[in-house]
C-alpha positions as CSV (number, residue, x, y, z in Angstrom):
1,X,24.4,-3.7,-7.7
2,X,24.5,-0.9,-5.1
3,X,26.2,2.4,-5.7
4,X,29.1,3.1,-3.4
5,X,27.2,5.4,-1.1
6,X,23.8,3.7,-1.3
7,X,22.4,3.0,2.2
8,X,19.9,0.4,3.4
9,X,18.1,1.4,6.6
10,X,17.6,-1.0,9.5
11,X,15.4,0.3,12.2
12,X,15.4,-0.9,15.8
13,X,12.2,-0.3,17.9
14,X,13.2,0.9,21.3
15,X,10.1,0.4,23.3
16,X,9.9,0.6,27.2
17,X,11.6,-2.4,28.6
18,X,13.5,-3.3,25.4
19,X,16.8,-5.1,26.1
20,X,19.5,-2.5,25.8
21,X,22.1,-5.2,25.0
22,X,20.2,-6.2,21.9
23,X,19.6,-2.7,20.7
24,X,23.3,-1.6,21.1
25,X,24.7,-5.0,20.2
26,X,22.9,-5.0,16.9
27,X,24.0,-1.4,16.3
28,X,27.6,-2.5,16.8
29,X,27.2,-5.6,14.7
30,X,26.0,-3.6,11.7
31,X,28.8,-1.1,12.3
32,X,31.4,-3.9,12.1
33,X,29.8,-5.2,8.9
34,X,30.0,-1.8,7.4
35,X,33.7,-1.5,8.3
36,X,34.4,-4.9,6.8
37,X,32.5,-4.0,3.7
38,X,34.9,-1.1,3.3
39,X,38.0,-3.1,4.2
40,X,37.2,-5.9,1.8
41,X,36.3,-3.5,-1.0
42,X,32.7,-4.8,-1.3
43,X,31.5,-1.4,-2.4
44,X,28.8,-2.9,-4.6
45,X,26.9,-3.7,-1.4
46,X,24.9,-1.0,0.4
47,X,26.0,0.7,3.6
48,X,23.8,-0.4,6.6
49,X,22.2,2.7,8.1
50,X,20.9,2.0,11.7
51,X,18.1,4.0,13.2
52,X,16.6,3.7,16.7
53,X,12.8,4.5,16.9
54,X,11.1,5.4,20.1
55,X,7.9,6.9,21.3
56,X,8.0,10.6,22.2
57,X,6.0,12.5,24.9
58,X,3.3,13.3,22.3
59,X,3.0,9.5,21.5
60,X,4.7,9.9,18.0
61,X,7.3,7.2,17.2
62,X,10.3,9.1,16.0
63,X,14.0,8.5,15.3
64,X,16.2,9.1,18.4
65,X,19.5,7.7,16.9
66,X,20.7,7.6,13.3
67,X,24.1,6.2,12.3
68,X,24.0,8.1,9.0
69,X,22.0,11.3,9.5
70,X,20.7,13.3,6.6
71,X,18.6,11.2,4.2
72,X,14.8,10.7,4.6
73,X,14.0,7.7,6.8
74,X,12.4,4.7,5.1
75,X,13.4,1.5,6.9
76,X,13.9,-1.6,4.8
77,X,14.0,-3.6,8.0
78,X,12.3,-3.0,11.4
79,X,13.7,-5.1,14.3
80,X,11.6,-5.5,17.5
81,X,14.2,-6.6,20.2
82,X,13.5,-8.7,23.2
83,X,12.7,-7.6,26.8
84,X,14.4,-8.7,30.0
85,X,11.1,-8.5,31.9
86,X,8.0,-10.2,30.6
87,X,5.6,-10.4,27.6
88,X,4.5,-6.9,26.7
89,X,1.1,-5.7,28.0
90,X,-1.8,-5.2,25.7
91,X,-1.6,-1.4,26.3
92,X,2.1,-1.3,25.2
93,X,1.4,-3.4,22.1
94,X,-1.4,-1.2,21.0
95,X,0.8,1.9,21.0
96,X,2.9,0.4,18.2
97,X,0.3,-1.6,16.2
98,X,-0.4,1.0,13.5
99,X,3.3,1.9,13.1
100,X,4.1,-1.8,12.4
101,X,1.2,-2.0,9.9
102,X,2.6,1.1,8.1
103,X,6.2,-0.1,7.9
104,X,4.9,-3.5,6.6
105,X,2.7,-1.8,4.0
106,X,5.7,0.3,2.9
107,X,7.7,-2.9,2.3
108,X,9.8,-3.2,5.4
109,X,10.9,-6.7,6.5
110,X,9.6,-7.1,10.1
111,X,11.9,-9.0,12.4
112,X,11.4,-10.0,16.1
113,X,13.6,-11.4,18.8
114,X,12.0,-13.5,21.6
115,X,9.0,-11.6,23.0
116,X,9.3,-9.0,20.3
117,X,7.0,-11.3,18.4
118,X,4.1,-10.1,20.5
119,X,4.3,-6.7,18.9
120,X,3.9,-8.2,15.4
121,X,1.2,-10.6,16.7
122,X,-0.8,-7.8,18.1
123,X,-0.9,-6.1,14.8
124,X,-2.7,-9.1,13.2
125,X,0.0,-9.5,10.6
126,X,0.9,-13.0,11.8
127,X,-2.7,-14.3,11.8
128,X,-2.7,-17.7,10.0
129,X,1.0,-17.7,9.8
130,X,3.8,-19.5,11.6
131,X,6.0,-17.8,14.2
132,X,8.5,-18.7,16.9
133,X,9.5,-17.3,20.2
134,X,11.3,-18.2,23.4
135,X,10.0,-21.5,24.8
136,X,9.0,-19.8,28.1
137,X,6.6,-17.5,26.2
138,X,5.3,-20.0,23.5
139,X,2.2,-21.0,25.5
140,X,1.3,-17.4,26.3
141,X,1.7,-16.4,22.6
142,X,-0.5,-19.2,21.5
143,X,-3.2,-18.4,24.1
144,X,-3.2,-14.6,23.5
145,X,-3.1,-15.0,19.7
146,X,-4.7,-18.3,18.8
147,X,-4.7,-17.5,15.0
148,X,-0.9,-17.9,15.0
149,X,0.8,-21.2,14.4
150,X,3.4,-21.2,17.2
151,X,6.5,-23.3,16.4
152,X,8.6,-23.0,19.5
153,X,11.0,-25.7,18.4
154,X,12.5,-23.4,15.7
155,X,15.4,-21.1,16.7
156,X,14.6,-18.8,13.7
157,X,11.7,-18.7,11.3
158,X,12.2,-16.8,8.1
159,X,8.7,-16.4,6.4
160,X,9.8,-14.0,3.7
161,X,8.4,-10.7,4.8
162,X,8.5,-11.5,8.5
163,X,11.3,-13.2,10.5
164,X,10.8,-14.4,14.1
165,X,13.5,-15.8,16.4
166,X,13.3,-17.6,19.7
167,X,16.1,-17.0,22.2
168,X,16.8,-14.0,24.3
169,X,20.3,-13.7,22.8
170,X,19.1,-14.7,19.3
171,X,19.8,-11.1,18.2
172,X,23.4,-12.1,17.3
173,X,22.3,-14.8,14.9
174,X,19.5,-12.7,13.5
175,X,21.9,-9.7,12.9
176,X,24.2,-12.0,11.0
177,X,21.3,-13.3,9.0
178,X,20.4,-9.8,8.0
179,X,24.0,-9.1,7.0
180,X,24.0,-12.2,4.9
181,X,20.7,-11.2,3.3
182,X,21.8,-7.7,2.3
183,X,25.6,-7.8,2.1
184,X,26.2,-11.5,1.3
185,X,27.6,-14.7,2.8
186,X,31.2,-13.6,2.8
187,X,30.6,-10.4,4.9
188,X,28.3,-12.3,7.2
189,X,31.0,-14.9,7.8
190,X,33.7,-12.2,8.3
191,X,31.5,-10.3,10.7
192,X,30.9,-13.5,12.8
193,X,34.6,-14.2,12.8
194,X,35.4,-10.7,14.0
195,X,32.9,-11.1,16.8
196,X,34.1,-14.6,17.6
197,X,30.6,-16.0,17.5
198,X,29.6,-19.3,15.9
199,X,26.8,-19.0,13.4
200,X,23.8,-21.4,13.9
201,X,22.4,-21.2,10.4
202,X,25.2,-19.6,8.3
203,X,26.0,-20.9,4.8
204,X,25.8,-24.5,5.9
205,X,22.2,-25.0,4.5
206,X,21.9,-26.6,1.1
207,X,19.8,-25.2,-1.8
208,X,18.7,-21.6,-2.2
209,X,17.2,-19.2,0.4
210,X,14.3,-17.1,-0.9
211,X,14.6,-13.5,0.1
212,X,11.7,-11.6,-1.7
213,X,12.2,-8.1,-2.8
214,X,9.9,-5.8,-0.8
215,X,11.5,-2.4,-1.4
216,X,10.4,-1.9,-5.1
217,X,7.7,0.7,-4.2
218,X,4.9,-0.9,-6.2
219,X,2.1,-1.0,-3.6
220,X,-0.2,-3.2,-5.6
221,X,2.4,-5.8,-6.1
222,X,3.5,-5.6,-2.5
223,X,0.0,-6.2,-1.3
224,X,0.0,-9.5,-3.3
225,X,3.4,-10.5,-2.0
226,X,2.2,-10.1,1.6
227,X,-1.0,-12.1,0.8
228,X,1.0,-14.9,-0.8
229,X,3.3,-15.1,2.2
230,X,0.4,-15.2,4.6
231,X,-1.5,-17.8,2.6
232,X,1.5,-19.9,1.7
233,X,0.7,-19.3,-2.0
234,X,-1.9,-22.1,-2.0
235,X,-4.8,-22.3,-4.4
236,X,-3.9,-19.2,-6.3
237,X,-3.8,-18.3,-10.0
238,X,-3.0,-15.3,-12.1
239,X,-6.6,-13.9,-12.0
240,X,-6.9,-14.2,-8.3
241,X,-3.5,-12.4,-7.8
242,X,-4.5,-9.7,-10.3
243,X,-7.8,-9.2,-8.5
244,X,-6.0,-8.9,-5.2
245,X,-3.8,-6.2,-6.8
246,X,-6.7,-4.5,-8.3
247,X,-5.1,-4.7,-11.8
248,X,-5.9,-6.2,-15.2
249,X,-4.1,-9.5,-15.6
250,X,-1.6,-8.4,-18.3
251,X,-0.8,-5.3,-16.4
252,X,-0.3,-7.2,-13.2
253,X,1.9,-9.8,-14.8
254,X,4.2,-7.1,-16.2
255,X,4.4,-5.1,-13.0
256,X,4.9,-8.1,-10.8
257,X,7.8,-9.4,-12.8
258,X,9.3,-5.9,-13.0
259,X,9.0,-5.4,-9.2
260,X,10.0,-8.9,-7.9
261,X,12.2,-10.4,-10.7
262,X,9.9,-13.4,-10.9
263,X,6.8,-14.4,-12.8
264,X,3.9,-14.9,-10.4
265,X,4.0,-18.7,-10.9
266,X,7.7,-18.8,-10.1
267,X,7.2,-16.6,-7.1
268,X,4.5,-19.0,-5.7
269,X,6.9,-21.9,-6.2
270,X,9.6,-20.1,-4.2
271,X,7.2,-19.5,-1.3
272,X,6.0,-23.1,-1.3
273,X,9.4,-24.6,-1.6
274,X,10.7,-22.3,1.2
275,X,8.0,-23.7,3.5
276,X,8.8,-27.3,2.4
277,X,12.4,-26.7,3.3
278,X,11.4,-25.8,6.8
279,X,9.3,-28.9,7.1
280,X,12.1,-31.1,5.8
281,X,14.5,-29.7,8.3
282,X,12.3,-29.6,11.4
283,X,9.7,-32.4,11.0
284,X,9.7,-36.1,10.3
285,X,6.9,-35.9,7.7
286,X,7.2,-37.9,4.6
287,X,8.0,-36.2,1.3
288,X,4.4,-36.8,0.1
289,X,2.9,-35.4,3.3
290,X,5.1,-32.3,2.9
291,X,4.0,-31.9,-0.8
292,X,0.4,-32.0,0.3
293,X,1.1,-29.6,3.2
294,X,2.4,-26.9,0.9
295,X,-0.3,-27.2,-1.7
296,X,0.8,-29.8,-4.2
297,X,-1.8,-32.6,-4.9
298,X,0.8,-34.4,-7.0
299,X,4.0,-35.3,-5.0
300,X,5.8,-36.0,-8.3
301,X,5.1,-32.4,-9.5
302,X,6.3,-31.2,-6.1
303,X,9.6,-33.1,-6.4
304,X,10.2,-31.5,-9.9
305,X,9.5,-28.0,-8.6
306,X,11.7,-28.5,-5.5
307,X,14.6,-29.7,-7.6
308,X,14.2,-26.8,-10.0
309,X,14.3,-24.2,-7.2
310,X,17.0,-25.8,-4.9
311,X,19.0,-28.0,-7.3
312,X,18.3,-30.9,-5.0
313,X,15.7,-33.7,-4.5
314,X,13.7,-33.2,-1.3
315,X,15.3,-36.4,0.2
316,X,18.8,-35.1,-0.6
317,X,18.0,-31.7,0.9
318,X,16.9,-33.4,4.2
319,X,20.0,-35.6,4.2
320,X,22.4,-32.7,3.7
321,X,20.7,-30.7,6.4
322,X,21.1,-33.6,8.8
323,X,24.7,-34.0,7.8
324,X,25.4,-30.3,8.2
325,X,24.0,-30.4,11.8
326,X,25.9,-33.5,12.7
């Protein structure tokens, strides 16, 4: 539980051409969530601290706005907003590449809206991973960054340590998702009600949503988490993960559980089931095909793990998703 004055910093990258409505709209959305947190007495949840980051004349990326000045900046989330013009140029993307790498290495959740995904793509952090963007830019994203699995049919794609969203105005849904992730479903619902907006993916989804802890400060464990997210946690075992972390197996096991709250095997199950949920929702693949697609050779074993994680059989999960949409 958070202390009453604990803050959680959400950064917004204000690059040249960034949509002002998204930057200021998200700032207002988080301010409303903070006020409702106070009004509803949810003081066990953190205060959302919003910072705007922009490039200065000497090419340093620094904070130009801070909703709660004073404490040292360490964003838990970095949001790359959309642009009203076109896909960012290679020169513009290069200027922020290393900053995104550093935020990601420090445990920040990277989040993009529409063409904001190009910034994350240019950093290489999405290589081999799925991502979504506005349909008008999906082909360009796929051509410029062929290592990315572009899934333009998804309005929002949560891949654990990176979230991408598609529509130009998707920042409202994305902002509410972040409120839900860090302040809880009730405050997300109340924020949406105050703003008079209808949530696309609010608490209607069955099962559990995996939101990995990335802010624990253990760099060796975080390196493994990023690797598991990028690989889909396929074909891994304790020794391979410990080697990735550069630790002896017993030390890794202890530190991983302390940092994430999961045993490594449980964490891998969460990653795989999360991807399976997305396939159940957005594809017509059979349960067996999905099991093989997320790394289970035995579909029966996959069904057992899926039920353990979500409390539902895969077929029931798919049916409830369809019913919630209908």
